[in-house]
C-alpha positions as CSV (number, residue, x, y, z in Angstrom):
1,M,-27.5,1.9,-9.7
2,E,-24.1,1.1,-8.2
3,P,-24.2,-2.3,-6.4
4,G,-24.4,-1.9,-2.7
5,L,-25.0,1.8,-2.8
6,D,-28.2,1.7,-0.8
7,T,-26.6,-0.4,1.8
8,K,-23.7,1.9,2.2
9,Q,-26.0,4.9,2.5
10,R,-28.6,3.4,4.8
11,D,-27.4,5.5,7.8
12,I,-27.7,8.8,6.0
13,P,-30.4,11.1,7.5
14,G,-33.5,11.8,5.4
15,A,-33.2,15.6,5.5
16,A,-30.5,18.3,5.9
17,T,-31.1,21.9,6.8
18,L,-28.6,24.6,5.6
19,S,-28.4,28.1,7.3
20,V,-26.4,30.8,5.4
21,D,-25.5,34.4,5.8
22,N,-23.1,36.6,3.8
23,I,-21.8,33.9,1.4
24,G,-21.6,34.7,-2.4
25,G,-24.5,37.0,-3.0
26,I,-26.7,35.7,-0.1
27,D,-27.6,38.0,2.8
28,E,-29.4,35.4,4.9
29,T,-31.4,32.2,4.1
30,E,-32.3,28.7,5.3
31,V,-33.1,25.8,3.1
32,T,-34.0,22.1,3.8
33,F,-32.8,19.4,1.5
34,H,-34.4,15.9,1.3
35,R,-32.8,12.8,-0.1
36,G,-33.0,12.5,-3.8
37,V,-33.1,15.4,-6.2
38,T,-33.4,19.1,-5.2
39,V,-33.7,21.6,-8.0
40,L,-32.7,25.3,-7.3
41,S,-34.9,27.0,-9.9
42,G,-34.7,30.6,-10.9
43,R,-33.4,33.1,-13.4
44,N,-29.8,34.3,-13.4
45,A,-28.4,36.2,-10.4
46,T,-30.8,34.6,-7.9
47,N,-28.0,33.2,-5.7
48,R,-28.4,29.6,-6.8
49,T,-24.6,29.2,-7.2
50,S,-24.0,31.1,-3.9
51,L,-26.3,28.5,-2.2
52,L,-24.2,25.7,-3.7
53,Q,-21.1,27.4,-2.4
54,A,-22.6,27.6,1.0
55,I,-23.3,23.8,1.0
56,M,-19.7,23.3,-0.1
57,A,-18.4,25.5,2.7
58,A,-20.4,23.7,5.4
59,L,-19.1,20.3,4.0
60,G,-15.5,21.5,4.1
61,S,-14.5,23.0,0.8
62,E,-12.4,26.2,0.6
63,Q,-14.1,27.1,-2.7
64,A,-16.6,29.6,-1.3
65,S,-16.6,33.4,-1.5
66,L,-17.6,36.0,1.1
67,K,-20.2,38.6,0.2
68,A,-18.4,41.6,-1.3
69,D,-19.8,44.1,1.3
70,A,-19.5,41.8,4.4
71,E,-16.6,41.2,6.8
72,E,-17.8,37.8,8.0
73,G,-20.1,35.0,6.7
74,H,-21.4,31.7,8.0
75,A,-22.7,28.4,6.7
76,A,-24.2,25.7,9.0
77,L,-25.5,22.3,7.9
78,E,-27.8,20.4,10.3
79,F,-27.5,16.8,9.3
80,G,-29.1,14.2,11.5
81,D,-28.0,14.8,15.1
82,E,-25.0,16.8,14.1
83,T,-24.5,20.4,13.0
84,Y,-21.5,21.3,10.9
85,R,-20.4,25.0,10.8
86,R,-18.1,27.1,8.8
87,T,-17.0,30.8,9.1
88,L,-15.5,33.0,6.4
89,E,-13.8,36.1,7.6
90,R,-12.1,38.9,5.7
91,R,-8.7,39.4,7.4
92,G,-5.6,41.2,6.1
93,G,-6.8,41.4,2.5
94,T,-7.7,37.7,2.3
95,I,-10.5,35.3,3.3
96,V,-9.8,33.1,6.3
97,T,-12.0,30.1,7.1
98,D,-12.7,28.4,10.4
99,G,-15.1,26.1,12.1
100,D,-16.0,22.4,12.2
101,P,-17.0,21.2,8.7
102,Y,-18.4,17.8,7.6
103,L,-15.1,16.8,5.9
104,D,-11.6,16.9,7.2
105,D,-10.2,16.7,3.7
106,P,-12.4,18.1,0.9
107,E,-10.1,17.1,-2.0
108,L,-12.3,14.2,-3.3
109,A,-15.5,16.2,-3.0
110,D,-14.0,19.2,-4.7
111,L,-12.8,17.1,-7.6
112,F,-15.8,14.7,-8.1
113,A,-18.8,15.9,-6.1
114,F,-18.9,19.7,-6.3
115,L,-19.5,20.0,-10.0
116,L,-19.8,23.8,-10.4
117,E,-18.7,25.5,-13.6
118,T,-15.1,25.9,-12.4
119,N,-14.9,22.3,-11.2
120,E,-11.5,20.9,-12.2
121,A,-12.7,17.6,-13.5
122,R,-15.2,19.3,-15.8
123,Q,-12.6,21.8,-17.0
124,A,-9.9,19.2,-17.5
125,V,-12.0,17.5,-20.1
126,A,-12.9,20.7,-21.8
127,R,-9.2,21.8,-21.9
128,G,-7.8,18.4,-22.9
129,D,-5.8,18.1,-19.7
130,D,-4.1,15.0,-18.3
131,L,-7.2,13.0,-17.1
132,R,-5.0,10.2,-15.6
133,E,-3.2,12.7,-13.3
134,L,-6.5,14.1,-12.0
135,I,-8.2,10.7,-11.4
136,M,-5.1,9.4,-9.5
137,R,-4.4,12.6,-7.5
138,P,-6.2,11.4,-4.4
139,V,-4.3,8.1,-4.3
140,D,-1.3,8.0,-1.8
141,T,1.1,6.2,-4.0
142,D,4.0,6.7,-1.5
143,A,2.0,4.9,1.2
144,I,1.3,2.0,-1.2
145,Q,5.0,1.8,-2.1
146,A,6.0,1.6,1.6
147,E,3.5,-1.2,2.1
148,I,4.9,-3.0,-0.9
149,E,8.4,-2.8,0.5
150,Q,7.2,-4.1,3.9
151,Y,5.5,-7.1,2.3
152,E,8.4,-7.8,0.1
153,Q,10.7,-8.2,3.2
154,Q,8.1,-10.5,4.8
155,K,8.1,-12.6,1.6
156,R,11.9,-12.8,1.5
157,D,11.9,-14.0,5.2
158,L,9.3,-16.6,4.5
159,D,11.1,-17.8,1.3
160,E,14.3,-18.3,3.3
161,R,12.5,-20.3,6.0
162,L,10.7,-22.4,3.3
163,S,14.0,-23.0,1.5
164,E,15.6,-24.1,4.8
165,L,12.7,-26.6,5.2
166,D,13.3,-27.9,1.7
167,D,16.9,-28.5,2.5
168,L,15.9,-30.4,5.7
169,E,13.4,-32.4,3.7
170,G,16.1,-33.3,1.2
171,R,18.2,-34.8,4.1
172,L,15.4,-37.1,5.2
173,P,16.0,-39.9,2.6
174,D,19.7,-40.2,3.5
175,L,18.9,-40.2,7.2
176,E,16.2,-42.8,6.8
177,A,18.5,-45.0,4.7
178,K,21.2,-44.6,7.4
179,R,18.7,-45.6,10.1
180,T,17.7,-48.7,8.1
181,R,21.3,-49.7,7.7
182,L,22.0,-49.2,11.4
183,T,18.8,-51.2,12.3
184,D,20.1,-54.1,10.2
185,E,23.6,-53.8,11.8
186,I,22.0,-53.7,15.3
187,E,20.0,-56.9,14.5
188,S,23.1,-58.6,13.3
189,L,25.1,-57.5,16.4
190,R,22.4,-58.7,18.7
191,A,22.4,-62.1,17.0
192,D,26.2,-62.3,17.2
193,L,26.1,-61.2,20.8
194,E,23.5,-63.9,21.6
195,S,25.7,-66.6,20.0
196,A,28.8,-65.4,21.8
197,R,27.0,-65.4,25.2
198,E,25.7,-68.9,24.6
199,E,29.3,-70.2,23.7
200,L,30.6,-68.4,26.8
201,E,28.0,-70.1,28.9
202,E,28.9,-73.6,27.6
203,T,32.6,-73.1,28.3
204,N,32.2,-71.4,31.5
205,V,31.3,-74.5,33.5
206,D,34.0,-74.1,36.1
207,V,34.1,-70.4,36.2
208,E,32.3,-70.3,39.5
209,Q,35.1,-72.2,41.2
210,R,37.6,-69.7,39.9
211,R,35.5,-66.6,40.1
212,E,37.3,-65.4,43.2
213,E,40.8,-65.5,41.8
214,Q,39.5,-64.1,38.5
215,S,37.4,-61.3,39.9
216,E,40.1,-58.8,39.3
217,L,40.4,-59.9,35.7
218,E,36.7,-59.5,35.1
219,E,36.8,-56.0,36.7
220,K,39.5,-55.1,34.3
221,L,37.6,-56.5,31.4
222,A,34.5,-54.4,32.4
223,E,36.7,-51.4,32.9
224,L,38.3,-52.0,29.5
225,R,34.9,-52.2,27.8
226,E,33.7,-49.0,29.4
227,T,37.0,-47.2,28.5
228,R,36.7,-48.4,24.8
229,S,33.1,-47.1,24.7
230,E,34.2,-43.8,26.1
231,L,37.1,-43.6,23.6
232,E,34.7,-44.3,20.7
233,T,32.4,-41.6,21.9
234,V,35.3,-39.1,22.0
235,R,36.4,-40.1,18.5
236,E,32.9,-39.5,17.2
237,R,32.8,-36.1,18.9
238,I,36.2,-35.3,17.4
239,E,34.9,-36.2,13.9
240,T,31.8,-34.2,14.5
241,E,33.8,-31.1,15.6
242,R,36.1,-31.4,12.6
243,E,33.1,-31.5,10.2
244,S,31.6,-28.5,12.0
245,I,34.8,-26.6,11.8
246,E,35.2,-27.4,8.1
247,A,31.6,-26.3,7.4
248,L,32.1,-23.1,9.4
249,E,35.4,-22.3,7.6
250,D,33.6,-22.8,4.2
251,E,30.7,-20.5,5.4
252,R,33.2,-17.9,6.7
253,D,34.9,-17.8,3.2
254,E,31.4,-17.2,1.7
255,V,30.5,-14.6,4.2
256,E,33.9,-12.8,3.8
257,A,33.4,-12.7,0.0
258,S,29.9,-11.4,0.5
259,L,31.1,-8.7,2.9
260,E,33.7,-7.5,0.4
261,S,30.9,-6.8,-2.1
262,L,28.9,-4.8,0.5
263,S,29.3,-1.3,1.9
264,S,28.8,-0.2,5.5
265,G,27.2,3.0,4.1
266,D,28.4,6.5,3.8
267,E,26.7,8.4,6.7
268,T,27.4,11.7,5.0
269,E,25.7,10.6,1.9
270,V,22.7,9.2,3.9
271,S,22.4,12.5,5.8
272,R,22.6,14.5,2.6
273,L,19.9,12.3,1.0
274,E,17.6,12.6,4.1
275,A,18.0,16.3,4.1
276,E,17.3,16.5,0.4
277,I,14.2,14.3,0.8
278,D,12.9,16.6,3.7
279,T,13.5,19.6,1.6
280,L,11.8,18.1,-1.5
281,Q,8.8,17.0,0.6
282,T,8.5,20.4,2.0
283,E,8.7,22.0,-1.4
284,K,6.1,19.5,-2.8
285,A,3.7,20.2,0.1
286,E,4.2,24.0,-0.3
287,L,3.6,23.7,-4.1
288,S,0.4,21.6,-3.5
289,D,-0.9,24.2,-1.1
290,E,0.0,27.0,-3.6
291,I,-1.7,25.1,-6.4
292,S,-4.8,24.6,-4.3
293,Q,-4.8,28.3,-3.3
294,L,-4.3,29.3,-6.9
295,Q,-7.2,27.1,-8.1
296,S,-9.4,28.5,-5.3
297,T,-8.5,32.1,-6.3
298,I,-9.1,31.4,-10.0
299,Q,-12.5,29.9,-9.2
300,F,-13.5,32.7,-6.9
301,N,-12.6,35.3,-9.5
302,E,-14.4,33.4,-12.3
303,Q,-17.5,33.1,-10.1
304,L,-17.2,36.8,-9.1
305,L,-17.2,37.8,-12.8
306,D,-20.2,35.6,-13.6
307,E,-22.2,36.7,-10.6
308,Q,-21.5,40.4,-10.7
309,E,-22.1,40.5,-14.5
310,S,-25.5,38.8,-14.0
311,V,-26.5,40.9,-10.9
312,L,-26.3,44.3,-12.5
313,P,-29.8,44.4,-14.1
314,D,-31.4,43.2,-10.9
315,T,-29.7,45.6,-8.6
316,A,-30.6,48.5,-10.9
317,A,-34.3,47.7,-10.2
318,D,-33.9,47.7,-6.4
319,E,-34.0,51.3,-5.1
320,D,-33.2,50.1,-1.6
321,D,-29.7,49.0,-2.5
322,G,-28.6,52.6,-2.3
323,P,-25.0,53.6,-2.9
324,V,-23.8,50.0,-3.7
325,T,-26.2,49.7,-6.6
326,D,-25.3,53.1,-7.9
327,Q,-21.7,52.3,-7.8
328,L,-22.2,49.0,-9.7
329,L,-24.2,50.9,-12.4
330,E,-21.7,53.6,-12.9
331,D,-19.5,51.4,-15.1
332,S,-20.5,47.9,-16.2
333,E,-16.8,47.3,-17.0
334,T,-15.8,47.4,-13.4
335,V,-16.2,44.7,-10.7
336,S,-16.1,44.8,-6.9
337,C,-13.0,43.0,-5.7
338,W,-14.0,40.0,-3.4
339,T,-11.1,40.7,-1.0
340,C,-11.0,44.4,-0.5
341,G,-14.4,45.5,-1.9
342,S,-12.9,48.2,-4.2
343,S,-13.9,48.5,-7.9
344,V,-11.4,47.3,-10.5
345,P,-11.8,46.9,-14.3
346,R,-13.1,43.5,-15.6
347,E,-10.3,43.4,-18.1
348,Q,-7.8,43.6,-15.2
349,I,-9.4,40.6,-13.4
350,E,-9.6,38.6,-16.6
351,T,-5.9,39.2,-17.2
352,T,-5.1,38.3,-13.7
353,I,-7.1,35.0,-14.0
354,E,-5.1,34.1,-17.1
355,Q,-1.8,34.9,-15.3
356,L,-3.0,32.8,-12.3
357,R,-3.8,29.8,-14.7
358,T,-0.3,30.1,-16.2
359,V,1.3,30.2,-12.8
360,R,-0.8,27.2,-11.6
361,Q,0.3,25.1,-14.6
362,E,3.9,26.0,-14.0
363,R,3.5,25.0,-10.3
364,I,1.9,21.7,-11.4
365,E,4.9,21.0,-13.7
366,E,7.3,22.0,-10.9
367,R,5.5,19.6,-8.5
368,S,5.8,16.8,-11.0
369,E,9.5,17.4,-11.4
370,I,10.0,17.5,-7.6
371,S,8.0,14.2,-7.3
372,S,10.3,12.5,-9.8
373,E,13.4,13.8,-7.9
374,L,11.8,12.7,-4.6
375,D,11.2,9.2,-5.9
376,E,14.8,9.0,-7.1
377,R,16.2,10.2,-3.8
378,R,14.0,7.7,-1.9
379,E,15.1,4.9,-4.1
380,T,18.8,5.7,-3.6
381,L,18.4,6.1,0.1
382,S,16.5,2.8,0.3
383,E,19.3,1.0,-1.6
384,I,21.9,2.5,0.7
385,N,20.0,1.5,3.8
386,E,19.3,-2.0,2.5
387,N,23.0,-2.4,1.6
388,K,24.1,-1.0,5.0
389,T,21.7,-3.3,6.9
390,E,22.9,-6.3,4.9
391,Y,26.5,-5.3,5.6
392,R,25.9,-5.2,9.3
393,Q,24.0,-8.5,9.3
394,T,26.8,-10.1,7.4
395,Q,29.4,-8.6,9.6
396,R,27.6,-9.9,12.7
397,R,27.3,-13.3,11.1
398,L,31.1,-13.3,10.4
399,E,31.8,-12.4,14.0
400,S,29.5,-15.2,15.2
401,I,31.2,-17.7,12.9
402,D,34.7,-16.7,14.3
403,D,33.4,-17.0,17.8
404,E,32.0,-20.4,17.0
405,L,35.2,-21.5,15.4
406,D,37.2,-20.5,18.4
407,R,34.8,-22.4,20.7
408,R,34.9,-25.6,18.5
409,S,38.7,-25.4,18.1
410,D,39.1,-25.3,21.9
411,R,36.7,-28.1,22.3
412,L,38.6,-30.1,19.6
413,D,41.9,-29.6,21.5
414,D,40.3,-30.8,24.7
415,L,38.8,-33.9,23.0
416,T,42.1,-34.7,21.4
417,D,43.7,-34.7,24.8
418,D,40.9,-36.9,26.2
419,R,41.5,-39.3,23.3
420,E,45.2,-39.6,24.0
421,A,44.6,-40.2,27.7
422,L,41.9,-42.8,27.0
423,T,44.3,-44.6,24.5
424,D,47.0,-44.7,27.2
425,E,44.5,-46.0,29.7
426,I,43.3,-48.8,27.3
427,D,46.9,-49.8,26.7
428,D,47.5,-50.1,30.4
429,L,44.3,-52.1,30.9
430,E,45.1,-54.5,28.1
431,S,48.6,-55.1,29.5
432,T,47.1,-55.8,33.0
433,I,44.6,-58.2,31.5
434,D,47.4,-60.0,29.6
435,D,49.3,-60.5,32.9
436,L,46.1,-61.8,34.7
437,E,45.3,-64.4,32.0
438,T,46.1,-68.1,32.5
439,D,46.6,-70.7,29.9
440,D,43.6,-72.8,31.0
441,Y,41.4,-69.7,31.2
442,S,42.6,-67.9,28.1
443,G,39.8,-69.3,26.0
444,V,37.1,-68.1,28.4
445,L,38.9,-64.7,28.5
446,D,38.9,-64.4,24.7
447,Q,35.1,-65.2,24.8
448,H,34.7,-62.5,27.5
449,K,36.5,-60.0,25.3
450,E,34.4,-60.9,22.3
451,V,31.2,-60.5,24.3
452,N,32.5,-57.2,25.7
453,Q,33.4,-55.9,22.2
454,L,30.0,-56.9,20.8
455,E,28.2,-55.2,23.7
456,F,30.3,-52.1,23.1
457,E,29.5,-52.1,19.3
458,L,25.8,-52.7,20.0
459,E,25.6,-49.8,22.4
460,R,27.4,-47.5,20.0
461,K,25.1,-48.4,17.1
462,E,22.0,-48.0,19.2
463,R,23.2,-44.6,20.4
464,E,23.9,-43.6,16.8
465,R,20.4,-44.8,15.7
466,E,18.8,-42.8,18.6
467,E,20.6,-39.7,17.5
468,I,19.3,-40.2,13.9
469,D,15.8,-40.8,15.2
470,E,15.9,-37.6,17.1
471,E,17.2,-35.7,14.1
472,I,14.5,-37.2,11.9
473,D,11.8,-36.3,14.5
474,E,13.1,-32.7,14.7
475,I,13.1,-32.4,10.9
476,E,9.5,-33.8,10.7
477,Q,8.4,-31.4,13.4
478,R,9.9,-28.5,11.5
479,L,8.3,-29.7,8.3
480,D,4.9,-29.5,10.0
481,E,5.4,-25.7,10.0
482,R,5.6,-25.7,6.2
483,G,1.8,-25.6,5.7
484,D,1.4,-22.5,7.9
485,L,4.5,-20.9,6.3
486,Q,3.3,-21.6,2.8
487,E,-0.2,-20.2,3.7
488,R,1.3,-17.1,5.1
489,R,3.5,-16.7,2.0
490,D,0.5,-17.1,-0.2
491,D,-1.3,-14.4,1.8
492,V,1.7,-12.1,1.6
493,T,2.0,-12.8,-2.2
494,D,-1.7,-12.1,-2.7
495,E,-1.4,-8.8,-0.7
496,L,1.7,-7.9,-2.7
497,T,-0.2,-8.6,-6.0
498,D,-3.1,-6.5,-4.7
499,L,-0.8,-3.6,-3.7
500,R,1.2,-3.7,-7.0
501,T,-2.0,-3.8,-9.0
502,R,-4.0,-1.4,-6.9
503,I,-3.0,1.7,-8.8
504,D,-3.5,-0.2,-12.1
505,Q,-6.9,-1.4,-10.9
506,I,-8.0,2.2,-10.0
507,E,-7.0,3.4,-13.4
508,A,-8.7,0.5,-15.1
509,D,-11.9,1.0,-13.0
510,A,-11.9,4.7,-13.8
511,V,-11.7,4.0,-17.5
512,E,-14.3,1.3,-17.3
513,E,-16.7,3.5,-15.3
514,F,-16.2,6.5,-17.7
515,N,-16.6,4.3,-20.9
516,E,-19.7,2.5,-19.5
517,H,-21.5,5.7,-18.4
518,M,-20.5,7.6,-21.5
519,E,-21.9,4.9,-23.7
520,N,-25.1,4.8,-21.7
521,L,-25.6,8.6,-21.7
522,L,-24.8,9.0,-25.4
523,E,-27.5,6.4,-26.1
524,V,-30.0,8.2,-23.9
525,L,-29.1,11.8,-25.0
526,E,-29.2,10.9,-28.8
527,Y,-26.5,13.4,-30.1
528,D,-26.6,13.5,-33.9
529,N,-23.5,12.0,-35.7
530,L,-21.7,11.4,-32.3
531,D,-21.1,7.7,-32.3
532,R,-18.9,7.2,-29.4
533,I,-16.7,8.9,-26.8
534,W,-14.3,6.8,-24.7
535,I,-11.0,6.8,-22.8
536,D,-8.2,4.7,-24.3
537,R,-5.7,3.7,-21.6
538,T,-2.2,3.1,-22.9
539,R,1.2,2.6,-21.4
540,R,4.1,4.9,-22.2
541,E,7.7,5.1,-21.2
542,V,8.7,8.3,-19.5
543,R,11.8,9.5,-17.9
544,E,11.9,10.1,-14.1
545,G,15.2,11.5,-13.1
546,R,17.8,9.0,-14.3
547,R,15.3,6.2,-14.8
548,K,12.8,5.3,-17.5
549,V,9.5,4.1,-16.1
550,E,6.2,3.1,-17.7
551,R,3.2,5.4,-16.9
552,S,-0.4,5.1,-18.0
553,S,-1.9,7.7,-20.3
554,F,-5.7,8.4,-20.6
555,D,-6.4,9.4,-24.2
556,L,-9.9,10.7,-24.9
557,K,-11.2,9.2,-28.2
558,I,-14.2,10.5,-30.2
559,V,-15.8,9.0,-33.2
560,R,-18.3,10.7,-35.4
561,S,-20.1,9.7,-38.5
562,T,-20.9,11.7,-41.7
563,D,-24.4,12.0,-43.2
564,D,-23.6,9.0,-45.4
565,G,-22.7,6.9,-42.4
566,A,-18.9,7.0,-42.7
567,A,-17.1,7.0,-39.3
568,Y,-14.1,9.2,-38.6
569,E,-12.1,10.2,-35.5
570,D,-12.5,13.7,-34.0
571,T,-11.0,15.8,-31.2
572,I,-12.4,17.3,-28.0
573,G,-12.0,20.7,-29.5
574,H,-14.6,19.9,-32.2
575,L,-17.2,18.8,-29.7
576,S,-20.1,21.2,-29.2
577,E,-20.3,23.0,-25.8
578,S,-23.2,20.7,-24.8
579,E,-21.2,17.6,-25.7
580,R,-18.1,18.8,-23.8
581,E,-20.2,19.5,-20.7
582,V,-21.8,16.1,-20.7
583,T,-18.4,14.5,-21.2
584,G,-16.9,16.4,-18.3
585,L,-19.9,15.5,-16.0
586,V,-19.5,11.8,-16.9
587,F,-15.7,11.9,-16.1
588,A,-16.5,13.5,-12.7
589,L,-19.1,10.7,-12.1
590,A,-16.5,8.1,-12.9
591,G,-14.2,9.6,-10.3
592,Y,-17.1,9.8,-7.8
593,L,-17.8,6.1,-8.1
594,V,-14.2,4.8,-8.4
595,H,-13.1,6.7,-5.3
596,D,-16.3,5.8,-3.4
597,V,-17.0,9.5,-2.8
598,Y,-20.6,8.7,-1.8
599,E,-19.1,7.0,1.3
600,T,-17.4,10.2,2.3
601,V,-19.9,12.9,1.4
602,P,-23.5,12.3,0.4
603,F,-24.0,15.4,-1.7
604,M,-23.4,16.0,-5.4
605,L,-23.8,19.6,-6.7
606,L,-24.5,20.5,-10.3
607,D,-24.4,24.0,-11.8
608,S,-24.0,25.8,-15.1
609,L,-25.7,23.3,-17.3
610,E,-27.2,26.0,-19.6
611,A,-25.1,24.7,-22.5
612,I,-27.2,21.5,-22.5
613,D,-30.8,21.7,-23.7
614,S,-33.6,21.2,-21.2
615,E,-34.6,17.7,-22.4
616,R,-31.0,16.4,-22.1
617,I,-30.5,18.1,-18.7
618,A,-33.5,16.2,-17.4
619,K,-32.1,12.9,-18.7
620,V,-28.6,13.7,-17.2
621,I,-30.3,14.4,-13.8
622,E,-32.3,11.2,-13.9
623,Y,-29.2,9.2,-14.7
624,F,-27.0,10.8,-12.0
625,E,-29.8,10.5,-9.4
626,S,-29.5,6.8,-9.2
627,Y,-25.9,7.1,-7.9
628,V,-26.1,10.0,-5.4
629,P,-28.0,10.2,-2.1
630,Y,-28.4,14.0,-2.3
631,L,-28.3,15.6,-5.8
632,T,-28.7,19.4,-5.8
633,V,-29.0,21.0,-9.2
634,A,-29.1,24.7,-10.1
635,L,-31.3,25.3,-13.2
636,L,-33.0,28.1,-15.0
637,D,-36.8,28.0,-14.7
638,E,-37.4,26.7,-18.2
639,D,-34.9,23.9,-17.6
640,A,-36.3,23.0,-14.2
641,Q,-39.8,22.5,-15.8
642,A,-38.4,19.7,-18.0
643,V,-37.2,17.6,-15.0
644,D,-39.3,14.4,-14.9
645,V,-37.7,12.6,-12.0
646,E,-39.3,13.1,-8.6
647,H,-37.7,16.1,-7.0
648,E,-38.0,19.0,-4.5
649,V,-37.9,22.6,-5.9
650,V,-36.3,25.6,-4.1
651,S,-37.0,28.9,-5.9
652,D,-36.8,31.4,-3.0
653,I,-33.2,31.8,-1.8
């Protein structure tokens, strides 16, 4: 049993009651189904397939037919506290469905749970169709690609931020070395300043007596020190602005070169591509609807032929059927049309079915070509939009750089004016100080100048170290973000890996499921000289529009052995009908499990198993039962008697 299946199905009710009227060949009936296996037992033309169609209708499938002599039919499934209803009505020469079914979208169930004779998964194996296309049809590859692009952009943003942090971290050694050098210089300056102050103190014995006449000189010395400090600050700011302007000019050159390689985008081309994409999407949707309708029509007509062929002997024995029975017996080569009720030759319907199959295959090929064109247009539009976005961002960056250059140039001019004014002011102060100096006081004044100069240098170095400390602290704070950014990048990378491999994983899971169950069933069913059937998944290069891309291919492989034990490879066309039917059922089971169909719809329906012998049918049912909450199987009486697994039997429909 699939791991976790019981847990996933624990909320499914224990019983479901189906009420039907005027569907297939059923006038009116009501049947209750219990969890596990329900066998619809009876001979041909006892409405077993019609009952399965009624279940499908209530669950949401379009693949149900209205009774030939009825204008309206109904199917209602009471399931737990809910009742799901469906109405089929003959309107304007076609069948229109309405109501509130169990499923909003029946595609998965139609492909992998409703396994009637005309089921596409079963027939795809028998016909040798593209199994990969069928198993991947329910997967929204466009949505996955959109998610991939979204995560790729997130990853690029995170990579840029992490790269910026790496650059910042690379600056730390130089900054720390510079801080160490400044610390050493500061310590040296402090020592020199201390010595200068001590010398000044020793020679400043009589300064108190002369303080009054020298007060103006000291004021000028203090003013000179402050002005020199201010001038040094201005010079540093000028150097910083020049470096910034130089860096901005280099960046502008790079941005201008980048801008030349980009395009602002041709709006006419964008509009044309968007219009073409809308048109192609509409065409693809219309083709998908047409393909679905064609498949439904083909299945309806095939079922009609089977049911009306088998019902003739029974209707002949029922005198109460009146004119309808007489009409059916008049010519066994005619069939009542399921849309209008008139009689038409069987050969005409069979010819129409073949024509419909041809048209359906043509529409599938057209849809595949449109999908390739659609991918090509989307890729081109995405490239144009990305280029246009990058162009706009680059253009905005260039404008920002120009604005910043203008601001810094203006600031540099102002600082240059300030520097010239301060230089003139210092010259005036030094001249004034020279005039105030006296011969006997000149030594003390020189010492004052030295102390002032040392104090100025010390303040400048300490201020420079503080700026470096702040820069280092800021970088370290930014680097603290790296762990979170790296974790987010890892998550995005994991998600990208998951998205990029999701399609590949579904394909791999489908192949693994098929091969495992095929091997198990072949061992149980014991087919003579059939050694192995498996799917070989290969990669092939195919052309999509102007591009060559790799696509997976599912190749069905068959190995037989001769009477003397020699193994040889065979083809699907050489399998017996029984072997083909089993292979088709296993492929459907693989799709059922890979796409978790049991989480969407709890029923699996089996019909038209007559090609398989009774003993093997019983083993197939026993095998499938362990994977399906409600398994309903239509069997002939003799086949039903061979079923060993615990089951309910419905024989009166």
